[in-house]
C-alpha angles and dihedrals in degrees: 000000000000093000091087096050101110130195094270093054090048089052086049093057094044086058089049089053090052087051092047093049092052091049092050093048092054094045097065097241092174084080119068108211118166112286137161114217119207145158114250117214130208134100086335130015122243138177114242138168129212135188109246090242088054094238095124130033119179137183114231106174136354126221091019142099123220110231104173142356132199118251093251089051091240103112126047133192114211126194108211109173098302097330116100121207126197111195122188103206094197102051092026088230116151128200123193129203113190099183102116090260123161132194097018117196133193120245130200089270111072088210093058134066134170128219144159136249129197111262113239112241095008115088093189102047142069135198119233121223139178121214125202114205093199093071101007091242124159121204128189111231105174143349133205091044102165111246096210096057127077097260131185098039104182124222114239089256090048089230097110136024140190128237138170130236129197116251107175106277094357142052128238116222106222132188119207128197104221095208100044099028089225113149131202127193110223105177145343115237135183113279103243095155113154127172091217100044107027119199113251131205136174137207105219141167127329094016097298122145114205118214136183107229136155116256127221089285091050091250114141109246137166116261134174136210127186119248089227116091089219090068107032101141118127114241119198109225105179133050103197122162090218128043115277121204121208113226119231125247141181091203115114103196106048120149095189132045122208120214131176130225104211106178122079095324100052098192138143117231133170135216118222108222090200103048096022088229128134125222136187118252106177147292125297117232122211098252096105150321118297111238115151140041137192125174132211116249093257092050093233098110133042133198117213125191118207121195125207096208141318092287102029121080118237139203143261121231126186122218124195105208091194100053099022092233122142133186134180105243103186141348134214095044139142129210150286105069129190129202107199137166134033126281121257084221092061089052094049089050092051093048099046108031141041127232117272095207140023113264140172116200133208114276115258124244097021118201092036143178118219110331129035131175125232117202125195139170125229114194091183145012106295143158104249127206122179116181137179120220135179125234090268088060095250116144112250106173141355107220098181140357109171148100116274139183125234121289151089104299140177141186134188132225121206099198095260132125130234088277093055096252124135115254127222126263117272150086117322136184126223121197133191124200113186123157105317091331119112128175136159129196138173134244134178125223115206125198 
């Protein structure tokens, strides 16, 4: 596609980069308030961001599409007709890749991205590449990646990803290591690829990959498979009477996965990756087909993109899973969408009030390497003990054992034991004891 991009068009995008940098410089991007980034449709596409309450809506870049954004919201990948732009909004540095790449994604290494190219002679497949900014090198990782499947599903640590390759009447589920390029086929699944309703998948907690597949009654359900070859058996997770479709997402730390039941019921539900329970979100109106999800940092709200067809822009609706309220945020949009930053409301609550109950939150990030943060709430004075254990129940590290006053608190673990030595990769437990409160959770250390 980039072969027709002539010198004048390249100059045009350079001018757009200058405009973008001036916008970012005046928008205070060193701060990370809560924003939803989206692609606005119309006569020309543009990248915008909007506050979740709709109070502010800003143009970021014209004639471009946002393809990925870093978790801190400070680096953005733009797709501009075969020219990929990486903009660091903190340093105002811009890197350009003019290799006809599409749908670029960030990896764990800030100097490496991955993207796709149209495969010559195959109208239904793409080639997958990685690009290294340090030496401007491009490396082919895989070909025959099916175009109408949600390819390039990143692992939580962004060091590996899943893609799907055509295999006659089926699809091979393949894992690729981004650094080495080594690939491993996990499973073969039915080929339900459809240009109008793409198959979605997600790489979630504890190494599980979530897939949308038909059950024995040909009803679409949510399944999972472990990313390790040693445990590659498919497990069915939902038992819906009507087909449920998993919504796509570029988020890499989700604790809940939304899916849509689109037959006679027309409802949104989510699957909790920790508790393995399903919960109702809200009803689906008839304005389009649900395609994409992005969650707020506290997992209480979800933004859902609905498309009206392959060539007609859709809308973004916000659902509050606590209150049950929903509101249409913006129309005439394209996916993907990204919910980044922390809410001002959360900050004010922390500043002005104290917790009502004890609580131990999920580690973040999880999986992690080598540092993760453990947050907990103390509603009263208490002696607090937080200890790390391995899966055999052996004590690894005591993080804190002290009297503390009420408040919202956190502590980090740097993957070392009580003697200061680094521990091996694997599954660990962290347990809090405070007053009469006891709670244990899991986390995964990757190496």
